[in-house]
ROZA-850839 format. One record per residue (C-alpha): x negated, z negated, y negated. Coordinates in steps of 0.02 Angstrom, whole numbers, plus 32768, in hexadecimal, padded with zeros to 4 digits. Each point is the difference from the previous one (the first is absolute). Last residue first. Example, Ala and Ser with C-alpha at 12.3 -4.5 7.8 and 13.67 -1.06 7.14 Angstrom:
2
7D547E9B803580457FDF80AC
//
This chain:
480
92EFC1FF692180A880427FC27FAE80A27FCB7FD8803780B17F497FF5802D7F7080797FEC7F77801380807F5D800F7F9F80367FC77F52806C7F7480467F797FCB807A7F7F7FFF7F7380707F8D7F9A800F7F8880927F45800180207FD87FDF7F4980827F767FF97FB57FB3809D7F547FFA7FB080447FAE7F62804E7F74806580B07FC67FD98057803680A17F6C7FCC806C80017F4E7FBD80BC7FEE80127FF7804980B07F7E7F7F803380657F717FB78096803680677F9A8008809F7FAF7F577FDD80AA7FAF7FE7803D804380A77F627FC08054801F7F527FB680B48002803E7FCC802E80B17FD580A8804B8006800980BE7FC080928066804D8053809A802B809F7FA1805B7F9D7F7B80387F4B7FFA80217FCE7F4B80097F4B7FC680457FA17F698083807C7FC580847FC17F86802F80B17FCA80828014808880567F6D7FA9804A80787F828082802C8085804C7F537FEC804C7F9A808E7FD4807C80887F51800B7FB77FDC7F49802F7F6E7FBA7F9D7F467FE1801B7FEC80A4805D7F97802B80987FF080BA801D7FEF805A80A67FBA8097805A7FDE7FA680A380348093806B809E7FF3806680107FC380B2805A7F5F7FD3805E800F7F5C7FE87FF37F458054809F7FC57FDC80B07FC57F6F8036806D7FCA802C80B0809E802A8064805280407F617F7980857FF48068809E80027FBB80307F5680A47FEC7FA280257F67806D7F687FA67FB9803B80277F5080B27FC780277FC57F5B80497F857FD27F758011803B7F4D80B78034800980267F69806E7FCD7F8C7F72808C80477F95807C7FE1808C7FC67F4B801080127FE17F4580AD804E8005801380B17FC1806B80197F657F9A806F7F8C7FB57F657FAE7FC17FD180AD7FAF80AB80097FB37FE67F547FB67F5B80397FB3805680967FBA80817F887FB17F767F977FA77FC1809D7FBF80B0801D7FCC7FFE7F4A7F777F8180227FB18066808A7FBE80857F8D80477FED7F51807D807A7FB4800280147F427FDC80B9800E8002805480A97F667FDF806A80747F998071809B80608033804C7F56802B804C800A80AE80787F998068805A8065808680BD800C8014805C8030809F80A880507FD480907F9B804A808F80257F897FEA7F5C7FA27F4680237FED802180A87FB080867FB47F927F8D7F757FC17F73807C7FE6807380707F9A80367F697F9A7F4A7FD97FD77FE880B47FCA809C7FF17F957FAD7F6E7FA87F69806E7FDA807380887FBE805E7F7F7F997F5C7FC87FB07FCE80B47FDC80A980237FB27FFA7F647F937F4E802A7FC6802180B77FD8807C7FFE7F727FB97F757F937F4E80288038800680B87FD07F82803780817F52804E80017FAD7F727FA4802E7F87808C7FAD806E80837F69802B7F977FE27F467FDF80167FD880B87F85808B802B7F807FB97F8780167F4F80417FE9803980B37F6A80697FD07FAD7F687FAE801E7F9C809E7FB2808A80687F6580017F947FF37F41800B80157FEF80BD80987F98802A7FF47F51804A80047FA97F56809F80637FDD80567F838073802E7F8F7F6E8067808E7FB97FF480387F4B803B80B5800680B77FCC80067FE47F8A7F6D8089804C7F9780838055806C800C80BD7FF87F928014809A80837F9D8061807280997FFB7F94807D805C7FA37F76805C809A7FDE8069802980B680297F9B800580A47F697F917FE1802D7F54803E8099804D80547F958059808280A18038805C7FB3802A80AB808B8048806E7FF9802780B9805980938051803D7FD980B080718098800F80A67FA280067FC47F837F7E7FD280867F8380A3805D801D80647F5F7FEA7FA07FE07F60802C80A87FB480B57FF7803980147F567FB07FB680417F5E807980937FFD80937F8A80177FBF7F887F7C7FEC80887F7D7F867FEC7F70803980707F717FDC7F9B7F637F557FC7803A7FD180B18034803680487F597F9F7F7D7F9E7F658022806A800D80BA7FDD80127FE87F447F757F807FFD7F8980788059802E809D7FA2806F8084804D8004805680A880287FD680B580A77FA97FE980497FDF80AB80B8800C802B80487F7C80717F867F767FCD7F9B7F8E80727F72807C801A7FBE7FEA7F4F7FE37F4480217F9C8019809F7F5880387FBA80027F7D7F757FF77F7680827F558037803B7FC3804E80A48072804880857FBB7FE880AF7FF4806680A0805980A27FD38035804C80A6805C80A57FE280A97FA980107FD07F8B7F727FCF80907F8D80A0805D802C80687F677FD47F9A7FEB7F60802680AE7FBF7F6D802C7F91800C80157F427FD77F4C7FD07F56800480537FDE7F72807C7F517FBB7FED7F9B7FD080988010802680B87FE2808880807FC17FC980AB7F8280718058801D803980B37FCE80B37FD480B1803C802980447F757F937F8D80357F73803D80B3801380B67FCC7FEE7FE07F857F737F9F80817F9C808D807B801E807F7F837FBE7F9C7FE97F607FF180BC7FEE80BD8011800C80117F877F6F7FAB807D7F8B7F4D7FE47FC47FEA7FFA7F447FB27F53800780347F617FA980547FAC80967F7F804680787FA27F6180297FEF801180BC7F867F9C806B7FED805D80A67FC17F8480807F627FC380587F9380857FAA7F808041807B7FC180837F84802F8087807F80B07FB88005800A800C7F437FC880B5800A80808029808780877FAA7F9B7FDE80697F667FF580A4806180A87FDE805480507FD47F5A7FBD809F7FAF8040806A809180AD7FB27FF7800980107F437FCC80B77FFC80A4805B7FDD805B7F807F967F697FDF7F917F627F9480017F7180427F987FA07F617FE780247F61806280187F657F977FF87F44801B7FCE7FF280B67F8F7F677FF07F5E800180647F897F7A803E80787F9F806D7FDD7F548043804E7FAB80967FFE7F4F80487F7D7FC07F877FD77F5480467FCF7F9C7F687F4B7FFA7FCA7F697F8D7FFC7F638062802B7FAB7FA980907F6B8077800B801A805580A880B97FF78021803D7FF37F4D7F8380867FCF80438076808580B17FDC7FC87FCD80227F4C7FB580A9802880988035806680787FCB7F757F9580507F7A802080A680547F7A808480198048809D7FB4804A8094805B800F806D7F64807F808C801680887F9B7FAA7F8F7FE57F6B7FEE7F4A7FD1802F7FC17F53807F7F737FFD80017FE980BD7F457FE1800380157F4F7FBC80797FD2808A80B8802F800C80907FA380517F8F7F7D804F806D7F9980757FC17F4E7FFC7FDC7F6A80707FB37F577FD5805F7FD07F637FEE7F427FF67FDE7FFF7F457F487FD5801A7FF980938079804580787F7E7F927FBA7F767F648013806C803180B68024802780367F4F7F7180097F857F617FFC80668034805280A4807C80697F9A7F77805A7FA1801580A5805E80B97FFF7FD680947FBE806280BA801D7FE680947F94802E80A2800C806080237F9D809E7FB47F5D7FC57FFE7F91809B80047F4280037FB87F7F807980757FAF807C80407F557FC87FC27F4F801F803D7F767F8C7F877F757FD3801D7F447FED7F7D7FD380827F9B8098802E7F7A7FA180617F8D8082804B7FBB7FC980A87F73806880498023802080B87F867FF3809180647F75805080A07FEA7F9E806C7FE5809A80B77FF17FD380787F6C7FFE80A680307FB280417F8F7F747FB580737F7E80758088803C7FAE809380547FD380B47FD77F8A805580797F8C80958013800080427F4E7F7C808880097F5D800E7F9D7F957FD98097805C7F5F801E807F7FB57F8980687F658026808A7FD87F84803B7F4C7FEE80AE7FDB7FC0804B7F6F7FA0808D80617FAC8059809E8037804C805D7F6C8099806F7FEE803580AB7FC38011804E80AE7F84808F7FED7F947FA27F837FDF7F6E80747F8E7F997F907F917F91806B7FE27F517FBE7F507FC0801D7FBA7F60804A7F75805480637FA880A77FFF7FA1800F80A47F62806680037F99807A80667F8180637F9C8019802A7F4A7F7A80857FFC7F5A7FEA7FA77FB3805E7F6F808E7FDD7F8A8034809B7FA07F95805B7F82802A802C7F4D7FAF809E7FC17F777FD97F807F7880628057806680A07FF9802A804180AF
//
């Protein structure tokens, strides 16, 4: 672990009672004022009204007067790199994001499928246990993206899919992350990958190519569809699989079909397929990049200098590659259609997960999770429903509803204290004054220290050298 990696508190929280707080009941869209929460051994053992007489012997009293207690937040789509302990983890915790699904670590951009590499996740968890490294709970992390498979044809697709899954299983990948939308692999290969993954007890999830049949994909056991742009092409009667980007997007916008869309979402619900829209990156940045000042964000202070330069360069290339007058309105409408898709998916009962695709350009670890909640409200979810995507739904995805997702007796003390009520305004999720994570408490001063630390690391010459070396050594997708 580099010497500068941020360390967590040395001592555990112990047994405490949080008094004078208002509990936010996300499930039922209501609050419960004047409550006291007893925590022992990292578990919520009692919730009482302030009028109840309880024994506080052996308990530290934390006066949370004026605060709102909510479960901590989960980012169900981000990416880590080897420098995440310095650049990302403190910012995630400071933003109240204590659990993440890592959809591709630093090795995933470059690792050979036959290479059984030592995962950053395992290293970090060991350091968190033995050296107090501050980090979120990484629920899963994959180190390989299935983006292309050479030599696939109609006669060997099944064998190629079987070989691919066997190698991923040998690497101990937790799931098969597919990104085959730009590959030359036929739809049948996608289905074969799903079939063999299911036989190997490995979930398949990720990007949904436009040329597959979504009902077949759902029936084969796709676990979660990532990104709003992946669903838009499936809501037309006749797909357009060729043509330039703006031409294809224009066609899809003009040919959206409500009946087809309903059938898509009913199939997803019937088969328990989750959906992670990632609106903060999916389509939104494509049109916002045309706006003056897009590159000048106050949160850029948390972004490493080389990465920030790359963001600006990619945005320049992006805007230079389009005829602004023709492209900008289409890109904006495509983003807005993505919001509508999320609204329809939610309306038809599809479980939605909050994710940011952090590492992507103009996305900020932790901070953008709060922006994503705002995007979900913009899509038509209530404040409570948006909060569920980053709490209850995420816990349910992992079968951990008995431990996480709400403030309730018997659940782990993975909590946030807010200064303002998020049910009144979703932006109030950002008013964090205390984070409870892994039986440790981080107050407002700790949160400020974490943010200051990331700012210093992001702008240090030494970190820039390390970041640049990581790019040269491992590579990273262009949107980094």
